[in-house]
Structure formats: structure tokens, C-alpha cells
N, C-alpha and C positions, 0 to 999 in steps of 0.2 A: 602455544596453548594446548594443543593435542598431546604433546610430549609430556605435559605435566599431569595428565589425567590418570594414567596407569591402568592396570588390569582390573581394578575394582569398578571401573566406569562402564564395563560391558552392560548394556541395558538388560535388565532382567536377571542378571547373574546372581546378585545378592539383594534384590529388592525390586521395586517397581521400575518400569521403563521410564525414562525421562529424556528430555532434550539435552544432549551432550553439549550443544552450543551454549547452554546456560552456565557452563562451568565458570566459577568465580575466580579461579586462579590456581596457583600451585598448592592449594591446601588439600588436594586429594579428594577423597569421597565427600568430605564436608562441603566442598565447593559445588557439588552437583546436587541440584534439588531433586528429591524423589527417590534417591538411592541411599539406602542405609547400610551400615556395617552389620555383619553377623552379630548376633546377641553375645556370643562368646568374646568377641573383641570389645564390644561396648562395656561388658562387665569388668574386664581386666583394666580398661582405661579408667573407669569411674572409681574403682577401688584403689588405684594407684599402685597395684601390685605388678611386679615384673612378669613378662610373658613366660609361661611355663611350657613344658613339653605337652602336657595334657591339653592346654588351650590350642596349641598348634594342631594337634591331632583332631580335636573337635572341629576346628575350622575346616580342615581337609575333609572330615567325615560329613559335615554339613554341606560342603560344596558338592561332594559326590552324590549325596542324597538329592540335592536340588537338580543336578544334571539328570539323575535317574527319573525324577518327577517330570522334568521337561520331556524326556524321551517317552514316558508313558502317556503324557498329554498329547504329544505329536502322533503317537501310534493310535490313540483313541480317536483323534480328529481325522486321521487318515481312514480308519475303519468306518467311521460315520459317513465320510464322503463316499467311500466305495460301496457301502451298503445302501446308499440313497437316503439315509436319515436326515442329511443336511445337504444343501447345495452351496455352502459357504467355502468355496475353493480358496479364497484369499486367506481365511483364518487357518485353514489346514496347511497351506504353504508357509505362512508366517511361523506357525508353531514348529513345523519340520525344520525350517532354517534356524530358528532360535535354538532348538535342541542340537542341531548340527554344530553351530558356533560354540555353544556351551561345551559340547563334547570335545571339540577341537582344542578349546582353551584348556580343558582339563588334561588332555593328552600332552599338551605343550608344557604345562606346569609339572606333570609327572616326569617328562623328559629332562626338564631343568633340574628337578630334584635328584634324579638318577645321575646326571652329569656332575652335580655338586658333590654327591656322595662319592663318586668315582675319583673326583679330584682330591677329596679329603683322604681317600685311601692311598693315593699316590704320594702324598706328602711324607717327607721323612721327619721323624721326631728327634 
């Protein structure tokens, strides 16, 4: 069951957090309640148009912006905690871990893309 979920099931990465245990099966993101696909993916699927280079770059750009937003939220929560504005340690730790996992995922996706590019460049035509 876990193997069929994929990277889109990271809670909070591209939508609201949800209970991963509610995954309905190998249908990917649609099988997980509360997590939605990026708008750029929904628009290309509904139109029936093939995926283009622009949509891929938009998906990557949106993912980078979401990771950046999570990092900013974590930093703000940490600053509030350190300045004494709040005593909600749990929320600060959760947001820092969430941003850390999102950043790690983004780095791994980048590494896979670089590896794929290098493999393509090694191919003989």
C-alpha cells in the first residue's frame, strides 16, 4: 500500500495534510483524501492536452515556492518562540520539521533530475 502512494503523498507538500493511512489504493493522489494536485496538473488533465515543457516548469516552480513558503513559516514560528511572543513549542517544531522534509524532498528531486540529464547526455545517438 505504501509503495503505491508516491512522492505526491507527502503531507503538506501540495495541499492539506491528511491521514496517509486512508489511501484508497494504487490510484495515486486521487486515493488520498485532503491532498490535491497542483493547479497546473489539474488544468492539463481536464483539457485533455498532453503535458508540455511549460507545465513541467510551472510544477517545479510551484513546488520551489511552496518549499520557500514553508521555510519562511518555520523561520517566523522559530522567531516568535525565541522572542517570547508565543510558547507553542510544538507548532514551531512541527513547522521546522515540515520545512526540513519538504526541502529534503526538493533536493532529492533535483538530484534525480540531474542524474537523468547526465544519463541522457551519455547516450549515443
